[in-house]
N, C-alpha and C positions, 0 to 999 in steps of 0.2 A: 588610531587604533595600534594598539602594540601587537606584539605577535602572539602572544598569548591567547588574548580577544582575537585575533583572525585565526586561530588552530580551533577553537572552539566553535566556531559560527555552520553552520550548514550550508552548503553551497552544491553547485551543478554548472560540470566543465563539463565543455562538448570539445568536438575537434573534429577533421577530417583528414585523410592522408594527401598527398601533394596530388597524387591522380586524380582524386575525385571518387573515387571506388566504394570507401569505407567510411561510416561515421564512426565514434564512438561519442560514449554520454555517461558521466562517472557521477553518481550523487551522494550525498554524503548529508543523512539526514538525523544524525545522532540526538542533535538536539532537539527538533519536533517530537520523537518518539516519546525524548525525556518529560515534554510539556505532556503529550497526550496521556504517559504515564502517570503523571503526578495531578493533572485536571482531572481524570475519569475513574482514577483508582483502580487503575489494571494490577491483575495474578501478571505472575514472571509468563507464565504460558501466551495471554489475550497480549502484553509488552511485544514479546517476541511475535508475534502471528500480526497485530495490526502494523507494527515496526516493517515488518516487509510487504504488507497489502501498503503502505504508505512509499513506503520505497520504490516498490515497484510503479504507483499512480504516478508518482513525480514523474519517473523517467519519463514513461507514456507521454506523459503531459508537457516535457520538454518539446518533444515535437510538435504542438500544437499551433495554431497560426491565429492571431489577433484574438476575438473573443470569444475562446472557447473552453469547453471543460470535459472530461471525462471523472465516468465513475467508476469503480470498481466496487461488484459487492456478492460477498461468498455467502450464499447459505445452505448450512448443513443440520445433520440431526445429531451433533455430536454437544461438548457442554458449554461452548462456547456461543452456538444460535448462529447469527448472522454478523457480520463486518462490512463497515461501508468505508471507503477512503474515496476520497476526492481531491482534484486538483486542476490549476486552470493554467494558464502559460504565461504569470508573470509570477510562478513561486507560490502563490496563496495554494496549501491545503488545509485538509481538515479528514478528520475521519471518526466512526462512531464502532462498539462492540455493544453486541445484546446484552452479554452476562458478563460483564466487567472483572468478576471476583471468580468466574471458570479456571478449576483447575484440573490437572490427571493424574492420574496415578504413576507416581512416577518407582512408588515399588517394583512395580508389573516391567521384567526387560523388555514385554513387546510393546509396549506404551510408545509411539511414534508423535511428534509433533502435528499432524494431519491428523490425529484423533481427536483433537482439538475443536476443527468445524465439522470431520465426519465425511460422508457420503452429503452430495448435494448439486447447488448450481453454482456455477460462475457465472456475472452478468456483467457484462463491459456494455457502458454506453457514453455516445460521444455528443455533449449537448452541443448545439452551434444553436448562437444568439439571435440567426437572423431568420430559424426555422420555428415554428412550434412545436415538432415533437422529435424527441434524442434519437439517432442512433444507436438500436442496441443490437448486441447479440448475446446469444446464450448456450454454455455446453455444459455438461455435466460432469460434475465435480468425482471422480475417483479416488480422491484424494485429497482432503483438505488441506493440501499447504502449498501455498504461494509457487513454489518451487517445483511441485509435481506437474 
């Protein structure tokens, strides 16, 4: 593999301070987001929002042990509808958007990225393969952005 091929690959880097008090994880998901955009024919809005969800899910999944996976689901009243992102501990990731062509009115200066999902709920599930039911938590989305 040459340096150009290496630079284009998605990857996860993890580290820990020498005293063991802090961990850091950095993930690059450019290629997986490009693939999702092409496979699902995503609008610009959905590419950004699903990309953030995939990146967040991959970061969270990097702390999983064994055959576990996590799922992040955002259901809202905005034009996107819902978004699902799922990842496991070995780096496999997938995502889905309910309305892949959804866009916002960018001519309105008050339009924000979070308006794409809008108000709704965020559900986080951790699936343990030795248990029948996933561990699930749900919170209210007061602003439909992964950053909020």
